[in-house]
py3Dmol code that shows the C-alpha trace and the ligand (Angstrom):
import py3Dmol

protein = """\
ATOM      1  CA  MET A   1     101.991 -78.813-108.035  1.00  0.00           C
ATOM      2  CA  PHE A   2     102.721 -75.612-106.199  1.00  0.00           C
ATOM      3  CA  ASN A   3     104.847 -76.173-103.208  1.00  0.00           C
ATOM      4  CA  MET A   4     104.690 -73.026-101.287  1.00  0.00           C
ATOM      5  CA  MET A   5     101.940 -70.739 -99.502  1.00  0.00           C
ATOM      6  CA  GLU A   6     102.299 -67.206 -98.367  1.00  0.00           C
ATOM      7  CA  LEU A   7     100.199 -64.758 -96.482  1.00  0.00           C
ATOM      8  CA  MET A   8     100.742 -61.407 -94.788  1.00  0.00           C
ATOM      9  CA  ILE A   9      99.662 -60.962 -91.183  1.00  0.00           C
ATOM     10  CA  GLY A  10     100.198 -57.280 -90.348  1.00  0.00           C
ATOM     11  CA  LYS A  11     103.680 -56.430 -91.440  1.00  0.00           C
ATOM     12  CA  THR A  12     104.993 -60.046 -91.452  1.00  0.00           C
ATOM     13  CA  LYS A  13     104.955 -62.471 -94.217  1.00  0.00           C
ATOM     14  CA  ILE A  14     104.334 -66.177 -93.359  1.00  0.00           C
ATOM     15  CA  ARG A  15     105.632 -68.687 -95.888  1.00  0.00           C
ATOM     16  CA  ILE A  16     104.863 -72.332 -95.802  1.00  0.00           C
ATOM     17  CA  VAL A  17     107.418 -74.259 -97.918  1.00  0.00           C
ATOM     18  CA  GLN A  18     108.916 -77.771 -98.473  1.00  0.00           C
ATOM     19  CA  GLY A  19     112.536 -77.788 -97.853  1.00  0.00           C
ATOM     20  CA  ASP A  20     115.565 -78.534 -95.649  1.00  0.00           C
ATOM     21  CA  ILE A  21     115.682 -76.158 -92.491  1.00  0.00           C
ATOM     22  CA  THR A  22     119.663 -76.198 -92.599  1.00  0.00           C
ATOM     23  CA  GLU A  23     119.417 -74.483 -95.978  1.00  0.00           C
ATOM     24  CA  GLN A  24     117.252 -71.625 -94.904  1.00  0.00           C
ATOM     25  CA  ASN A  25     118.905 -68.031 -95.033  1.00  0.00           C
ATOM     26  CA  THR A  26     116.750 -66.457 -92.433  1.00  0.00           C
ATOM     27  CA  ASP A  27     118.371 -64.737 -89.460  1.00  0.00           C
ATOM     28  CA  ALA A  28     117.585 -67.813 -87.140  1.00  0.00           C
ATOM     29  CA  ILE A  29     116.560 -71.273 -87.669  1.00  0.00           C
ATOM     30  CA  VAL A  30     114.812 -73.256 -84.959  1.00  0.00           C
ATOM     31  CA  ASN A  31     116.152 -76.629 -83.851  1.00  0.00           C
ATOM     32  CA  ALA A  32     113.701 -79.295 -82.632  1.00  0.00           C
ATOM     33  CA  ALA A  33     115.937 -80.200 -79.721  1.00  0.00           C
ATOM     34  CA  ASN A  34     115.781 -82.300 -76.690  1.00  0.00           C
ATOM     35  CA  PRO A  35     116.327 -81.071 -73.066  1.00  0.00           C
ATOM     36  CA  SER A  36     120.027 -82.169 -73.009  1.00  0.00           C
ATOM     37  CA  LEU A  37     120.793 -79.576 -75.757  1.00  0.00           C
ATOM     38  CA  MET A  38     123.504 -81.997 -76.641  1.00  0.00           C
ATOM     39  CA  GLY A  39     122.337 -83.031 -80.175  1.00  0.00           C
ATOM     40  CA  GLY A  40     120.434 -85.959 -81.468  1.00  0.00           C
ATOM     41  CA  GLY A  41     118.776 -87.181 -84.669  1.00  0.00           C
ATOM     42  CA  GLY A  42     116.301 -85.617 -87.206  1.00  0.00           C
ATOM     43  CA  VAL A  43     116.593 -81.869 -87.420  1.00  0.00           C
ATOM     44  CA  ASP A  44     118.808 -81.596 -84.385  1.00  0.00           C
ATOM     45  CA  GLY A  45     121.346 -83.978 -85.963  1.00  0.00           C
ATOM     46  CA  ALA A  46     121.224 -82.206 -89.284  1.00  0.00           C
ATOM     47  CA  ILE A  47     121.744 -78.714 -87.766  1.00  0.00           C
ATOM     48  CA  HIS A  48     124.769 -79.808 -85.580  1.00  0.00           C
ATOM     49  CA  ARG A  49     126.380 -81.706 -88.501  1.00  0.00           C
ATOM     50  CA  LYS A  50     126.097 -78.740 -90.838  1.00  0.00           C
ATOM     51  CA  GLY A  51     126.573 -75.945 -88.379  1.00  0.00           C
ATOM     52  CA  GLY A  52     129.765 -77.230 -86.835  1.00  0.00           C
ATOM     53  CA  PRO A  53     131.004 -77.597 -83.184  1.00  0.00           C
ATOM     54  CA  LYS A  54     130.543 -73.970 -82.225  1.00  0.00           C
ATOM     55  CA  ILE A  55     126.817 -74.531 -81.819  1.00  0.00           C
ATOM     56  CA  LEU A  56     127.383 -77.514 -79.319  1.00  0.00           C
ATOM     57  CA  ASP A  57     130.105 -75.323 -77.392  1.00  0.00           C
ATOM     58  CA  GLU A  58     127.442 -72.582 -76.904  1.00  0.00           C
ATOM     59  CA  CYS A  59     124.891 -75.336 -75.921  1.00  0.00           C
ATOM     60  CA  LYS A  60     127.347 -76.783 -73.244  1.00  0.00           C
ATOM     61  CA  LYS A  61     127.837 -73.333 -71.878  1.00  0.00           C
ATOM     62  CA  ILE A  62     124.039 -72.743 -71.676  1.00  0.00           C
ATOM     63  CA  ARG A  63     123.878 -76.037 -69.802  1.00  0.00           C
ATOM     64  CA  GLU A  64     126.641 -75.099 -67.380  1.00  0.00           C
ATOM     65  CA  THR A  65     125.121 -71.719 -66.584  1.00  0.00           C
ATOM     66  CA  LYS A  66     121.358 -71.102 -67.281  1.00  0.00           C
ATOM     67  CA  TRP A  67     119.915 -74.709 -67.496  1.00  0.00           C
ATOM     68  CA  PRO A  68     122.045 -77.218 -65.621  1.00  0.00           C
ATOM     69  CA  ASN A  69     119.259 -79.681 -65.498  1.00  0.00           C
ATOM     70  CA  GLY A  70     118.300 -79.355 -69.308  1.00  0.00           C
ATOM     71  CA  LEU A  71     116.074 -76.990 -71.000  1.00  0.00           C
ATOM     72  CA  PRO A  72     112.518 -77.623 -69.993  1.00  0.00           C
ATOM     73  CA  ARG A  73     109.928 -78.398 -72.774  1.00  0.00           C
ATOM     74  CA  GLY A  74     108.291 -75.381 -74.276  1.00  0.00           C
ATOM     75  CA  ASN A  75     111.445 -73.128 -73.551  1.00  0.00           C
ATOM     76  CA  ALA A  76     113.828 -71.724 -76.077  1.00  0.00           C
ATOM     77  CA  VAL A  77     117.502 -70.646 -76.009  1.00  0.00           C
ATOM     78  CA  ILE A  78     119.774 -68.871 -78.672  1.00  0.00           C
ATOM     79  CA  THR A  79     123.205 -69.821 -79.989  1.00  0.00           C
ATOM     80  CA  THR A  80     125.275 -69.013 -83.033  1.00  0.00           C
ATOM     81  CA  GLY A  81     124.451 -70.513 -86.326  1.00  0.00           C
ATOM     82  CA  GLY A  82     128.169 -71.616 -86.817  1.00  0.00           C
ATOM     83  CA  ASN A  83     128.551 -72.605 -90.394  1.00  0.00           C
ATOM     84  CA  LEU A  84     124.903 -72.438 -91.273  1.00  0.00           C
ATOM     85  CA  LYS A  85     123.536 -69.643 -93.593  1.00  0.00           C
ATOM     86  CA  ALA A  86     121.412 -68.612 -90.621  1.00  0.00           C
ATOM     87  CA  ARG A  87     123.408 -66.509 -88.121  1.00  0.00           C
ATOM     88  CA  TYR A  88     121.511 -67.954 -85.160  1.00  0.00           C
ATOM     89  CA  VAL A  89     119.939 -71.323 -84.050  1.00  0.00           C
ATOM     90  CA  ILE A  90     116.968 -71.045 -81.676  1.00  0.00           C
ATOM     91  CA  HIS A  91     116.947 -74.430 -79.726  1.00  0.00           C
ATOM     92  CA  THR A  92     113.411 -75.299 -78.505  1.00  0.00           C
ATOM     93  CA  VAL A  93     112.114 -78.601 -76.979  1.00  0.00           C
ATOM     94  CA  GLY A  94     108.553 -79.754 -77.949  1.00  0.00           C
ATOM     95  CA  PRO A  95     106.577 -82.319 -76.049  1.00  0.00           C
ATOM     96  CA  ILE A  96     106.771 -86.088 -76.700  1.00  0.00           C
ATOM     97  CA  TRP A  97     103.412 -87.329 -77.765  1.00  0.00           C
ATOM     98  CA  ARG A  98     101.792 -89.286 -75.009  1.00  0.00           C
ATOM     99  CA  GLY A  99      98.150 -89.528 -76.339  1.00  0.00           C
ATOM    100  CA  GLY A 100      97.405 -85.779 -76.089  1.00  0.00           C
ATOM    101  CA  LYS A 101      96.275 -85.400 -72.516  1.00  0.00           C
ATOM    102  CA  HIS A 102      99.630 -84.733 -70.968  1.00  0.00           C
ATOM    103  CA  ARG A 103      99.785 -80.973 -71.760  1.00  0.00           C
ATOM    104  CA  GLU A 104     101.130 -81.697 -75.231  1.00  0.00           C
ATOM    105  CA  PRO A 105      99.169 -78.910 -77.025  1.00  0.00           C
ATOM    106  CA  GLY A 106     100.063 -76.264 -74.610  1.00  0.00           C
ATOM    107  CA  LEU A 107     103.698 -77.291 -74.569  1.00  0.00           C
ATOM    108  CA  LEU A 108     103.951 -77.383 -78.301  1.00  0.00           C
ATOM    109  CA  ALA A 109     102.348 -73.842 -78.502  1.00  0.00           C
ATOM    110  CA  GLU A 110     104.802 -72.763 -75.998  1.00  0.00           C
ATOM    111  CA  ALA A 111     107.843 -74.022 -77.951  1.00  0.00           C
ATOM    112  CA  TYR A 112     106.619 -71.947 -81.034  1.00  0.00           C
ATOM    113  CA  LYS A 113     105.895 -68.753 -78.822  1.00  0.00           C
ATOM    114  CA  SER A 114     109.325 -68.821 -76.822  1.00  0.00           C
ATOM    115  CA  SER A 115     111.207 -69.123 -80.059  1.00  0.00           C
ATOM    116  CA  LEU A 116     109.297 -66.205 -81.534  1.00  0.00           C
ATOM    117  CA  LYS A 117     109.686 -64.236 -78.444  1.00  0.00           C
ATOM    118  CA  LEU A 118     113.403 -64.783 -78.421  1.00  0.00           C
ATOM    119  CA  ALA A 119     113.725 -63.851 -82.229  1.00  0.00           C
ATOM    120  CA  VAL A 120     112.077 -60.496 -81.355  1.00  0.00           C
ATOM    121  CA  SER A 121     114.001 -59.995 -78.108  1.00  0.00           C
ATOM    122  CA  ASN A 122     117.319 -60.516 -80.163  1.00  0.00           C
ATOM    123  CA  GLY A 123     116.289 -57.919 -82.871  1.00  0.00           C
ATOM    124  CA  LEU A 124     116.049 -60.659 -85.567  1.00  0.00           C
ATOM    125  CA  LYS A 125     113.750 -60.013 -88.448  1.00  0.00           C
ATOM    126  CA  THR A 126     113.347 -63.593 -90.118  1.00  0.00           C
ATOM    127  CA  ILE A 127     112.862 -67.042 -88.538  1.00  0.00           C
ATOM    128  CA  ALA A 128     112.465 -70.439 -89.997  1.00  0.00           C
ATOM    129  CA  PHE A 129     110.645 -73.418 -88.003  1.00  0.00           C
ATOM    130  CA  PRO A 130     110.665 -77.048 -88.785  1.00  0.00           C
ATOM    131  CA  SER A 131     107.611 -79.048 -87.701  1.00  0.00           C
ATOM    132  CA  ILE A 132     108.399 -79.353 -83.978  1.00  0.00           C
ATOM    133  CA  SER A 133     107.538 -82.690 -82.349  1.00  0.00           C
ATOM    134  CA  THR A 134     106.279 -84.400 -85.262  1.00  0.00           C
ATOM    135  CA  GLY A 135     109.305 -86.723 -86.002  1.00  0.00           C
ATOM    136  CA  ALA A 136     110.915 -88.808 -83.292  1.00  0.00           C
ATOM    137  CA  TYR A 137     108.580 -87.183 -80.643  1.00  0.00           C
ATOM    138  CA  GLY A 138     105.516 -88.599 -82.482  1.00  0.00           C
ATOM    139  CA  TYR A 139     103.106 -85.689 -82.269  1.00  0.00           C
ATOM    140  CA  PRO A 140     100.470 -86.339 -85.111  1.00  0.00           C
ATOM    141  CA  ILE A 141     101.236 -83.783 -87.676  1.00  0.00           C
ATOM    142  CA  GLU A 142      97.494 -83.060 -88.379  1.00  0.00           C
ATOM    143  CA  GLU A 143      97.172 -81.797 -84.795  1.00  0.00           C
ATOM    144  CA  ALA A 144     100.626 -80.309 -84.616  1.00  0.00           C
ATOM    145  CA  SER A 145     100.036 -78.289 -87.779  1.00  0.00           C
ATOM    146  CA  LYS A 146      97.009 -76.540 -86.313  1.00  0.00           C
ATOM    147  CA  ILE A 147      98.873 -75.505 -83.213  1.00  0.00           C
ATOM    148  CA  ALA A 148     101.860 -74.327 -85.265  1.00  0.00           C
ATOM    149  CA  LEU A 149      99.751 -72.232 -87.533  1.00  0.00           C
ATOM    150  CA  LYS A 150      97.390 -70.747 -84.786  1.00  0.00           C
ATOM    151  CA  THR A 151     100.352 -69.923 -82.451  1.00  0.00           C
ATOM    152  CA  VAL A 152     102.262 -68.045 -85.189  1.00  0.00           C
ATOM    153  CA  LYS A 153      99.147 -66.325 -86.280  1.00  0.00           C
ATOM    154  CA  GLU A 154      98.051 -65.152 -82.744  1.00  0.00           C
ATOM    155  CA  PHE A 155     101.575 -64.092 -81.964  1.00  0.00           C
ATOM    156  CA  LEU A 156     101.984 -61.914 -85.156  1.00  0.00           C
ATOM    157  CA  GLU A 157      98.610 -60.307 -84.519  1.00  0.00           C
ATOM    158  CA  LYS A 158     100.040 -58.818 -81.439  1.00  0.00           C
ATOM    159  CA  GLU A 159     103.708 -58.283 -82.602  1.00  0.00           C
ATOM    160  CA  ASP A 160     104.831 -56.488 -85.802  1.00  0.00           C
ATOM    161  CA  LYS A 161     108.484 -56.623 -85.379  1.00  0.00           C
ATOM    162  CA  LEU A 162     109.298 -59.611 -87.551  1.00  0.00           C
ATOM    163  CA  ASP A 163     109.592 -59.397 -91.351  1.00  0.00           C
ATOM    164  CA  GLU A 164     109.008 -63.093 -92.103  1.00  0.00           C
ATOM    165  CA  VAL A 165     108.288 -66.488 -90.513  1.00  0.00           C
ATOM    166  CA  VAL A 166     108.865 -69.595 -92.574  1.00  0.00           C
ATOM    167  CA  LEU A 167     107.428 -72.994 -91.779  1.00  0.00           C
ATOM    168  CA  VAL A 168     109.693 -75.517 -93.304  1.00  0.00           C
ATOM    169  CA  LEU A 169     108.216 -78.960 -94.018  1.00  0.00           C
ATOM    170  CA  PHE A 170     110.654 -81.779 -94.985  1.00  0.00           C
ATOM    171  CA  THR A 171     108.356 -83.719 -97.202  1.00  0.00           C
ATOM    172  CA  GLN A 172     105.705 -82.934 -99.766  1.00  0.00           C
ATOM    173  CA  SER A 173     103.175 -84.881 -97.825  1.00  0.00           C
ATOM    174  CA  ASP A 174     103.834 -82.982 -94.623  1.00  0.00           C
ATOM    175  CA  LEU A 175     103.498 -79.701 -96.729  1.00  0.00           C
ATOM    176  CA  ASP A 176     100.043 -80.942 -97.926  1.00  0.00           C
ATOM    177  CA  ILE A 177      98.928 -81.392 -94.436  1.00  0.00           C
ATOM    178  CA  TYR A 178     100.012 -78.004 -93.370  1.00  0.00           C
ATOM    179  CA  LYS A 179      98.317 -76.453 -96.432  1.00  0.00           C
ATOM    180  CA  LYS A 180      95.155 -78.315 -95.695  1.00  0.00           C
ATOM    181  CA  THR A 181      95.099 -77.182 -92.124  1.00  0.00           C
ATOM    182  CA  ALA A 182      95.731 -73.514 -93.376  1.00  0.00           C
ATOM    183  CA  LYS A 183      92.642 -73.611 -95.488  1.00  0.00           C
ATOM    184  CA  THR A 184      90.451 -74.645 -92.391  1.00  0.00           C
ATOM    185  CA  LEU A 185      91.682 -71.603 -90.328  1.00  0.00           C
ATOM    186  CA  GLU A 186      89.894 -68.307 -91.229  1.00  0.00           C
ATOM    187  CA  THR A 187      92.971 -66.137 -91.442  1.00  0.00           C
ATOM    188  CA  PHE A 188      94.663 -68.390 -93.750  1.00  0.00           C
ATOM    189  CA  LYS A 189      91.783 -68.669 -96.291  1.00  0.00           C
ATOM    190  CA  ASN A 190      93.428 -66.212 -98.514  1.00  0.00           C
ATOM    191  CA  PHE A 191      96.649 -68.131 -98.722  1.00  0.00           C
ATOM    192  CA  HIS A 192      97.851 -68.620-102.231  1.00  0.00           C
TER     193      HIS A 192
END
"""
ligand_1 = """\
36
AR6
N 114.733 -79.992 -92.472
C 113.426 -79.750 -92.139
N 112.586 -80.646 -91.473
C 113.199 -81.841 -91.305
C 114.603 -82.083 -91.385
C 115.374 -81.143 -92.040
N 116.754 -81.245 -92.364
N 114.856 -83.345 -90.832
C 113.797 -83.849 -90.382
N 112.665 -83.011 -90.539
P 112.491 -84.379 -85.387
P 111.018 -83.895 -82.806
C 111.436 -83.192 -89.946
O 112.643 -85.838 -85.083
O 109.966 -84.820 -83.336
C 115.994 -85.367 -82.232
O 116.797 -86.601 -81.899
C 110.810 -84.449 -89.647
O 110.420 -85.107 -90.919
O 113.684 -83.702 -86.039
O 110.826 -82.603 -82.315
C 116.105 -84.362 -81.011
O 117.440 -84.511 -80.383
C 109.676 -84.108 -88.702
O 108.511 -83.750 -89.401
O 112.114 -83.579 -84.108
C 115.091 -84.873 -79.989
O 115.494 -86.075 -79.214
C 110.176 -82.811 -88.005
O 111.288 -82.273 -88.772
C 114.007 -85.472 -81.015
O 114.548 -85.751 -82.113
C 110.637 -83.012 -86.616
O 111.317 -84.301 -86.400
C 113.031 -84.214 -81.207
O 111.842 -84.750 -82.010
"""
view = py3Dmol.view(width=600, height=400)
view.addModel(protein, "pdb")
view.setStyle({"model": 0}, {"cartoon": {"style": "trace"}})
view.addModel(ligand_1, "xyz")
view.setStyle({"model": 1}, {"stick": {}})
view.zoomTo()
view.show()
């Protein structure tokens, strides 16, 4: 059973893999955070646990300065990666699934796009994403995978500064869903 797919879009490689986001050695890993930026469960908990207190210190500073009322959904901010292999963590906040008619698709796309833009504006070359909103926030992963793949593809069609975007799925069954979605999207048909 192969557990990885990859494809080039322009100069950027997209990889879809099964794994733990905190183990990725990309320049940045993305945190599926909440507006407080003060940590939580899932990916957020794992990143703060492994990355150490420097990440939370920088999150607190961001709250004190730029986002006193919390980070709005769809936005992203960057901090150190602390003790992680990745030098940076990009924190973004996806939508909570409330049936699909409360701007969830647009906000999920914005979360991916803001994170990618922040990576580029910081001169980073490689970035790894978890499957934003599909855990505690309850976004159905079949739907979320379409948005994740489409948004990354459309971004890379206009932007060639990144070397690699990795989509990291925690479980084999989530990876299988992403792979299935990829095969339905024209650009990803040559994925192998
Ligand atoms: N590596 C990769 N993926 C993971 C990992 C990991 N170490 N751990 C979990 N996942 P979630 P959300 C998967 O709940 O839905 C937090 O409390 C998981 O299986 O982390 O955006 C925050 O503070 C799922 O597919 O993020 C927020 O309050 C995906 O990552 C809230 O949860 C996302 O699950 C955010 O919820």
